[in-house]
MIPAVEX-17743 format. One record per residue (C-alpha): residue number from 1; residue in one letter; x negated, y negated, z negated. Coordinates in nm, 3 decimals, decimal comma. Last residue first. Layout:
# residues N
   segu   lose         X         Y         Z
    NUM      A         X         Y         Z
...
# end
This chain:
# residues 474
   segu   lose         X         Y         Z
    474      X     8,033     2,219    -0,003
    473      X     8,251     1,912     0,012
    472      X     8,554     2,126     0,104
    471      X     8,786     1,946    -0,133
    470      X     8,636     1,613    -0,243
    469      X     8,593     1,575    -0,620
    468      X     8,605     1,210    -0,700
    467      X     8,284     1,022    -0,775
    466      X     8,216     0,934    -1,140
    465      X     8,113     0,572    -1,191
    464      X     8,457     0,429    -1,248
    463      X     8,425     0,074    -1,125
    462      X     8,726     0,087    -0,895
    461      X     8,972     0,065    -1,183
    460      X     8,825    -0,269    -1,288
    459      X     8,896    -0,430    -0,950
    458      X     8,578    -0,579    -0,803
    457      X     8,638    -0,897    -0,606
    456      X     8,325    -0,972    -0,404
    455      X     8,159    -1,302    -0,491
    454      X     7,825    -1,240    -0,315
    453      X     7,648    -1,171    -0,647
    452      X     7,929    -0,939    -0,760
    451      X     7,882    -0,723    -0,451
    450      X     7,504    -0,709    -0,504
    449      X     7,548    -0,594    -0,865
    448      X     7,813    -0,338    -0,771
    447      X     7,593    -0,193    -0,495
    446      X     7,289    -0,180    -0,725
    445      X     7,492    -0,002    -0,993
    444      X     7,617     0,250    -0,734
    443      X     7,270     0,339    -0,608
    442      X     7,124     0,365    -0,960
    441      X     7,416     0,580    -1,077
    440      X     7,371     0,817    -0,782
    439      X     6,998     0,850    -0,844
    438      X     7,048     0,931    -1,214
    437      X     7,335     1,171    -1,138
    436      X     7,124     1,355    -0,881
    435      X     6,842     1,397    -1,134
    434      X     7,079     1,529    -1,402
    433      X     7,244     1,773    -1,157
    432      X     6,902     1,893    -1,038
    431      X     6,773     1,947    -1,392
    430      X     7,088     2,143    -1,482
    429      X     7,070     2,350    -1,163
    428      X     6,710     2,436    -1,238
    427      X     6,370     2,315    -1,121
    426      X     6,096     2,197    -1,353
    425      X     5,824     1,966    -1,225
    424      X     5,479     2,025    -1,373
    423      X     5,304     2,319    -1,202
    422      X     5,280     2,133    -0,872
    421      X     5,427     2,448    -0,716
    420      X     5,773     2,408    -0,861
    419      X     5,830     2,510    -1,220
    418      X     6,101     2,752    -1,327
    417      X     6,461     2,769    -1,447
    416      X     6,734     3,003    -1,325
    415      X     7,021     3,072    -1,567
    414      X     7,292     2,888    -1,372
    413      X     7,189     3,061    -1,047
    412      X     6,978     2,882    -0,788
    411      X     6,985     2,983    -0,421
    410      X     7,254     2,730    -0,329
    409      X     7,022     2,439    -0,415
    408      X     7,167     2,153    -0,207
    407      X     7,530     2,254    -0,261
    406      X     7,481     2,377    -0,619
    405      X     7,328     2,043    -0,717
    404      X     7,621     1,867    -0,549
    403      X     7,869     2,069    -0,754
    402      X     7,668     1,999    -1,069
    401      X     7,693     1,628    -0,997
    400      X     8,066     1,658    -0,930
    399      X     8,129     1,828    -1,269
    398      X     8,411     2,079    -1,226
    397      X     8,202     2,389    -1,156
    396      X     8,405     2,700    -1,073
    395      X     8,418     2,996    -1,313
    394      X     8,447     3,313    -1,107
    393      X     8,076     3,344    -1,043
    392      X     7,993     3,554    -0,735
    391      X     7,901     3,243    -0,534
    390      X     7,625     3,176    -0,791
    389      X     7,438     3,479    -0,661
    388      X     7,319     3,673    -0,963
    387      X     7,327     4,005    -0,773
    386      X     7,027     3,900    -0,570
    385      X     6,808     3,851    -0,874
    384      X     6,603     3,535    -0,890
    383      X     6,385     3,662    -1,176
    382      X     6,283     4,027    -1,234
    381      X     6,406     4,223    -0,931
    380      X     6,385     3,929    -0,695
    379      X     6,030     3,857    -0,808
    378      X     5,924     4,221    -0,762
    377      X     6,079     4,233    -0,414
    376      X     5,902     3,913    -0,312
    375      X     5,566     4,029    -0,442
    374      X     5,604     4,369    -0,269
    373      X     5,657     4,185     0,058
    372      X     5,985     4,181     0,246
    371      X     5,937     4,304     0,604
    370      X     5,954     4,088     0,916
    369      X     5,920     4,257     1,256
    368      X     5,725     4,060     1,512
    367      X     5,886     4,057     1,859
    366      X     5,644     4,035     2,150
    365      X     5,720     4,395     2,261
    364      X     6,083     4,291     2,310
    363      X     5,964     4,056     2,585
    362      X     5,958     3,678     2,589
    361      X     5,899     3,521     2,931
    360      X     5,571     3,342     2,999
    359      X     5,539     3,090     3,282
    358      X     5,381     2,825     3,058
    357      X     5,313     2,937     2,698
    356      X     5,617     2,941     2,472
    355      X     5,607     3,321     2,440
    354      X     5,253     3,306     2,301
    353      X     5,256     3,600     2,062
    352      X     5,306     3,376     1,758
    351      X     5,633     3,259     1,925
    350      X     5,795     3,606     1,921
    349      X     5,959     3,589     1,577
    348      X     6,113     3,254     1,666
    347      X     6,293     3,428     1,955
    346      X     6,490     3,657     1,727
    345      X     6,588     3,362     1,507
    344      X     6,703     3,172     1,817
    343      X     6,915     3,473     1,911
    342      X     7,068     3,477     1,560
    341      X     7,168     3,111     1,604
    340      X     7,310     3,192     1,948
    339      X     7,520     3,473     1,802
    338      X     7,674     3,248     1,537
    337      X     7,762     2,987     1,799
    336      X     7,578     2,658     1,798
    335      X     7,716     2,310     1,730
    334      X     7,902     2,338     1,400
    333      X     7,635     2,551     1,231
    332      X     7,352     2,331     1,351
    331      X     7,287     2,163     1,013
    330      X     6,968     1,960     1,004
    329      X     6,601     2,035     0,946
    328      X     6,441     1,693     0,886
    327      X     6,368     1,788     0,526
    326      X     6,523     1,698     0,190
    325      X     6,825     1,920     0,246
    324      X     6,746     2,222     0,469
    323      X     7,017     2,279     0,728
    322      X     7,334     2,488     0,703
    321      X     7,327     2,726     1,001
    320      X     6,969     2,669     1,112
    319      X     6,842     2,704     0,756
    318      X     7,067     3,003     0,693
    317      X     6,944     3,188     1,002
    316      X     6,578     3,129     0,920
    315      X     6,623     3,274     0,573
    314      X     6,831     3,565     0,707
    313      X     6,562     3,659     0,958
    312      X     6,294     3,656     0,688
    311      X     6,060     3,360     0,659
    310      X     6,095     3,281     0,288
    309      X     5,842     3,518     0,132
    308      X     5,628     3,520     0,440
    307      X     5,519     3,860     0,571
    306      X     5,581     3,909     0,938
    305      X     5,623     3,559     1,076
    304      X     5,390     3,399     0,820
    303      X     5,113     3,642     0,910
    302      X     5,166     3,578     1,279
    301      X     5,136     3,197     1,246
    300      X     5,279     3,012     1,548
    299      X     5,611     2,905     1,397
    298      X     5,495     2,572     1,250
    297      X     5,773     2,411     1,045
    296      X     5,851     2,042     1,083
    295      X     5,651     1,786     0,880
    294      X     5,747     1,722     0,520
    293      X     5,778     1,433     0,565
    292      X     5,904     1,325     0,904
    291      X     5,830     1,031     1,133
    290      X     5,518     1,195     1,280
    289      X     5,722     1,501     1,377
    288      X     5,954     1,320     1,618
    287      X     5,735     1,377     1,925
    286      X     5,705     1,750     1,850
    285      X     5,403     1,887     1,667
    284      X     5,558     2,161     1,454
    283      X     5,365     2,436     1,634
    282      X     5,657     2,572     1,837
    281      X     5,466     2,514     2,164
    280      X     5,718     2,262     2,303
    279      X     5,726     2,089     1,967
    278      X     5,901     2,166     1,639
    277      X     6,064     1,823     1,604
    276      X     6,186     1,726     1,951
    275      X     6,137     2,087     2,064
    274      X     6,440     2,221     1,876
    273      X     6,761     2,180     2,074
    272      X     6,725     2,261     2,443
    271      X     6,391     2,444     2,426
    270      X     6,510     2,650     2,128
    269      X     6,845     2,722     2,296
    268      X     6,669     2,853     2,608
    267      X     6,424     3,059     2,402
    266      X     6,709     3,226     2,214
    265      X     6,887     3,301     2,543
    264      X     6,577     3,464     2,685
    263      X     6,525     3,664     2,363
    262      X     6,885     3,790     2,365
    261      X     6,862     3,893     2,731
    260      X     6,524     4,058     2,689
    259      X     6,658     4,269     2,404
    258      X     6,583     4,278     2,032
    257      X     6,923     4,394     1,909
    256      X     7,148     4,152     1,722
    255      X     7,239     4,195     1,353
    254      X     6,915     4,029     1,234
    253      X     6,826     4,157     0,888
    252      X     6,934     4,000     0,562
    251      X     6,699     4,014     0,263
    250      X     6,723     3,651     0,153
    249      X     7,063     3,583     0,312
    248      X     7,296     3,646     0,015
    247      X     7,050     3,440    -0,188
    246      X     7,191     3,117    -0,044
    245      X     6,886     2,924     0,071
    244      X     6,761     2,609    -0,103
    243      X     6,629     2,798    -0,406
    242      X     6,435     3,019    -0,167
    241      X     6,206     2,724    -0,104
    240      X     6,142     2,683    -0,478
    239      X     6,064     3,058    -0,509
    238      X     5,819     3,063    -0,215
    237      X     5,507     3,085    -0,430
    236      X     5,653     3,369    -0,638
    235      X     5,582     3,318    -1,007
    234      X     5,354     3,546    -1,210
    233      X     5,107     3,272    -1,290
    232      X     5,248     2,929    -1,217
    231      X     5,264     2,849    -0,847
    230      X     4,967     2,660    -0,704
    229      X     4,930     2,307    -0,577
    228      X     4,649     2,129    -0,758
    227      X     4,491     2,006    -0,438
    226      X     4,729     2,092    -0,152
    225      X     4,755     1,740    -0,017
    224      X     4,998     1,780     0,269
    223      X     4,948     1,618     0,609
    222      X     5,145     1,334     0,764
    221      X     5,156     1,323     1,140
    220      X     4,948     1,047     1,291
    219      X     5,062     0,683     1,301
    218      X     5,217     0,458     1,563
    217      X     5,562     0,616     1,605
    216      X     5,585     0,688     1,232
    215      X     5,566     0,315     1,167
    214      X     5,921     0,269     1,301
    213      X     6,059     0,167     0,963
    212      X     5,909     0,351     0,667
    211      X     5,655     0,631     0,687
    210      X     5,744     0,942     0,488
    209      X     5,651     0,982     0,119
    208      X     5,345     1,199     0,067
    207      X     5,346     1,579     0,110
    206      X     5,225     1,822    -0,155
    205      X     5,463     2,108    -0,069
    204      X     5,649     2,132    -0,401
    203      X     5,628     1,760    -0,471
    202      X     5,762     1,667    -0,127
    201      X     6,039     1,928    -0,139
    200      X     6,154     1,828    -0,489
    199      X     6,176     1,455    -0,412
    198      X     6,345     1,519    -0,077
    197      X     6,605     1,733    -0,255
    196      X     6,668     1,446    -0,498
    195      X     6,714     1,204    -0,209
    194      X     6,955     1,438    -0,026
    193      X     7,158     1,500    -0,340
    192      X     7,177     1,123    -0,398
    191      X     7,295     1,084    -0,039
    190      X     7,566     1,344    -0,094
    189      X     7,682     1,158    -0,407
    188      X     7,666     0,824    -0,226
    187      X     7,893     0,973     0,041
    186      X     8,145     1,088    -0,222
    185      X     8,127     0,741    -0,375
    184      X     8,210     0,562    -0,053
    183      X     8,090     0,653     0,296
    182      X     7,885     0,343     0,384
    181      X     7,570     0,435     0,188
    180      X     7,351     0,631     0,431
    179      X     7,470     0,455     0,748
    178      X     7,409     0,114     0,590
    177      X     7,074     0,195     0,428
    176      X     6,944     0,332     0,758
    175      X     7,052     0,013     0,934
    174      X     6,874    -0,199     0,673
    173      X     6,559     0,011     0,712
    172      X     6,587    -0,035     1,089
    171      X     6,598    -0,410     1,035
    170      X     6,282    -0,422     0,825
    169      X     6,083    -0,218     1,076
    168      X     6,206    -0,443     1,356
    167      X     6,495    -0,349     1,581
    166      X     6,566    -0,351     1,954
    165      X     6,250    -0,222     2,119
    164      X     6,260     0,126     1,963
    163      X     6,641     0,149     1,975
    162      X     6,659     0,427     2,235
    161      X     6,993     0,478     2,406
    160      X     7,232     0,748     2,280
    159      X     7,312     1,027     2,525
    158      X     7,160     1,299     2,303
    157      X     7,062     1,637     2,448
    156      X     6,707     1,636     2,305
    155      X     6,854     1,575     1,957
    154      X     6,604     1,458     1,695
    153      X     6,331     1,312     1,917
    152      X     6,591     1,255     2,190
    151      X     6,748     0,985     1,969
    150      X     6,441     0,763     2,012
    149      X     6,357     0,504     1,747
    148      X     6,700     0,523     1,583
    147      X     6,673     0,901     1,557
    146      X     6,322     0,886     1,412
    145      X     6,440     0,642     1,146
    144      X     6,751     0,848     1,066
    143      X     6,547     1,167     1,023
    142      X     6,314     0,978     0,785
    141      X     6,613     0,865     0,576
    140      X     6,740     1,219     0,515
    139      X     7,043     1,353     0,705
    138      X     7,393     1,449     0,591
    137      X     7,377     1,206     0,299
    136      X     7,606     0,937     0,434
    135      X     7,748     1,020     0,778
    134      X     8,111     1,007     0,664
    133      X     8,222     0,700     0,864
    132      X     7,971     0,789     1,136
    131      X     8,221     0,916     1,395
    130      X     8,012     1,094     1,656
    129      X     7,918     0,932     1,986
    128      X     8,136     0,858     2,286
    127      X     8,421     0,735     2,071
    126      X     8,667     0,508     2,245
    125      X     8,863     0,189     2,183
    124      X     8,640     0,060     1,907
    123      X     8,701     0,046     1,534
    122      X     8,460    -0,139     1,309
    121      X     8,680    -0,221     1,013
    120      X     8,730    -0,592     0,967
    119      X     8,641    -0,589     0,690
    118      X     8,381    -0,360     0,531
    117      X     8,198    -0,621     0,320
    116      X     8,522    -0,812     0,262
    115      X     8,676    -0,553     0,036
    114      X     8,857    -0,220     0,064
    113      X     8,742     0,029     0,323
    112      X     8,829     0,348     0,133
    111      X     9,163     0,195     0,030
    110      X     9,340     0,314     0,344
    109      X     9,233     0,678     0,288
    108      X     8,974     0,859     0,499
    107      X     9,005     1,235     0,545
    106      X     8,711     1,416     0,389
    105      X     8,510     1,732     0,452
    104      X     8,364     1,622     0,785
    103      X     8,348     1,893     1,045
    102      X     7,999     1,806     1,157
    101      X     7,951     1,734     1,523
    100      X     7,932     1,941     1,840
     99      X     8,291     2,062     1,824
     98      X     8,436     1,730     1,944
     97      X     8,187     1,693     2,227
     96      X     8,451     1,684     2,502
     95      X     8,657     1,450     2,283
     94      X     9,024     1,562     2,285
     93      X     9,036     1,535     1,905
     92      X     8,953     1,166     1,949
     91      X     9,002     0,966     1,632
     90      X     8,869     0,608     1,650
     89      X     8,616     0,565     1,372
     88      X     8,382     0,396     1,614
     87      X     8,041     0,533     1,703
     86      X     8,040     0,454     2,076
     85      X     8,162     0,093     2,070
     84      X     8,074     0,066     1,700
     83      X     7,705     0,034     1,791
     82      X     7,780    -0,298     1,962
     81      X     7,454    -0,470     1,867
     80      X     7,627    -0,733     1,654
     79      X     7,832    -0,472     1,468
     78      X     7,553    -0,235     1,362
     77      X     7,327    -0,532     1,289
     76      X     7,597    -0,680     1,065
     75      X     7,638    -0,340     0,900
     74      X     7,264    -0,324     0,832
     73      X     7,277    -0,666     0,666
     72      X     7,566    -0,542     0,451
     71      X     7,363    -0,229     0,367
     70      X     7,067    -0,442     0,255
     69      X     7,298    -0,635     0,015
     68      X     7,458    -0,320    -0,128
     67      X     7,794    -0,206     0,004
     66      X     8,098    -0,168    -0,219
     65      X     8,231     0,171    -0,332
     64      X     8,566     0,331    -0,259
     63      X     8,632     0,694    -0,355
     62      X     8,911     0,628    -0,604
     61      X     9,082     0,420    -0,340
     60      X     9,071     0,044    -0,351
     59      X     9,415    -0,119    -0,358
     58      X     9,599    -0,151    -0,029
     57      X     9,626    -0,497     0,129
     56      X     9,852    -0,473     0,432
     55      X    10,017    -0,817     0,451
     54      X     9,759    -1,045     0,610
     53      X     9,571    -0,800     0,828
     52      X     9,884    -0,597     0,908
     51      X    10,076    -0,912     1,018
     50      X     9,799    -1,063     1,231
     49      X     9,718    -0,762     1,450
     48      X    10,019    -0,551     1,555
     47      X    10,308    -0,779     1,463
     46      X    10,139    -1,110     1,545
     45      X     9,981    -0,973     1,861
     44      X    10,318    -0,835     1,977
     43      X    10,487    -1,170     1,914
     42      X    10,197    -1,346     2,085
     41      X    10,257    -1,148     2,403
     40      X    10,637    -1,183     2,401
     39      X    10,615    -1,560     2,349
     38      X    10,353    -1,589     2,623
     37      X    10,574    -1,393     2,863
     36      X    10,874    -1,614     2,780
     35      X    10,673    -1,931     2,847
     34      X    10,556    -1,796     3,181
     33      X    10,907    -1,686     3,283
     32      X    11,052    -2,028     3,187
     31      X    10,788    -2,206     3,395
     30      X    10,835    -1,970     3,690
     29      X    11,209    -2,057     3,684
     28      X    11,459    -1,819     3,537
     27      X    11,813    -1,905     3,667
     26      X    11,743    -1,845     4,036
     25      X    12,051    -1,916     4,250
     24      X    12,321    -1,699     4,396
     23      X    12,628    -1,819     4,597
     22      X    12,957    -1,659     4,493
     21      X    13,026    -1,329     4,662
     20      X    13,293    -1,362     4,937
     19      X    13,619    -1,192     4,870
     18      X    13,727    -0,909     5,101
     17      X    14,086    -0,889     5,228
     16      X    14,001    -0,893     5,598
     15      X    13,643    -0,793     5,666
     14      X    13,382    -1,062     5,618
     13      X    13,213    -1,284     5,881
     12      X    12,886    -1,432     5,745
     11      X    12,660    -1,238     5,976
     10      X    12,862    -1,329     6,283
      9      X    12,838    -1,699     6,189
      8      X    12,460    -1,672     6,152
      7      X    12,430    -1,513     6,495
      6      X    12,603    -1,806     6,662
      5      X    12,940    -1,733     6,826
      4      X    13,001    -1,623     7,185
      3      X    13,337    -1,739     7,324
      2      X    13,193    -1,953     7,603
      1      X    12,968    -1,676     7,743
# end
């Protein structure tokens, strides 16, 4: 036992010829590590955040437009209530709902968000809801109000929370102004087209202006005043409505057979997507209807289903596919398949026979066949001729206001000109382009005036009133 050595001595014994490693000691103390981490963090922040803000100052793009005073207030509400968290401009092509929204016709440029009224840009870290940077003009104001009050009124599948207890009537008008005018000059052009379409639709159908704010939730549905409404002698009553449907669809039949399977699927889609406005009985009395003017279509009339001048299968299909500017009927072409749209059209033709009643399944025998009336055929032969479809014209319009007029009135040809059903207001592509230009100029002038009043720098080159042509706008 006398020659035993301590364990620590055994551990330090080295083989012959080996050199012992010099003693180690910690060179980076916790204090040094903490300071170094802070330096690295703030270096990244400076490069990623501070430097771009203070050095990246692109000039305004040709599409840039300032916000009006009400729109700035709406933007502040949008920011302070965290709307950007879901509706940010953050690109998410992997979004599970990517195909459910409009395929916007414009890619944003750096100068689109020039100026203090849109800085800093409202970008979140995710996008649960659709990107609203190009929302302007895709929906009318009354649709926006109903959607803010309760999103399920406009989209029964929406995940968005209700705003009914969050905003006053004045505040919701400011929010509507913001989303309708935030998309630059091309967005203002679409919005002007939407406002002009609303003007024509209301006059043609005798409806008053829609309720403002959230007043539609507390008031009855608006009703038309049909006194003095009558088409001029020899003019088809539905001619103004047909003007908002591409004439390629006016006499189209439904390509799908009238089968139980197709009718069941059409009913399912209708109940999923359409009852917020058109109601669970298809009578136009859904919960969102009181916000809208004109009110949603009533599908319960048998005579209308079989013989209306603008209720053919192709007419219904086009309205679901592309929407009806000036009304609450929005574009479903990017959210429903072609076959599902045709199936909904099939089902609509069964509603007058009670297929939305409880415990009733649509049968092929419930289907009402539509046939063009003699009056419609005579009008198409003499006036709005099918072969004069503007899409068949080789010469393309270069004036942006005429392009917008052709987008919202695709059923008008350059030579068409007639009165709407008030007997006073003339409708033609030239009249529409002039009206849209007037509205657009008023919107832009107001935005420039408000921007100058708050001290916004307005570069001279940005004050060109003509919006740029955006490829794919139509």
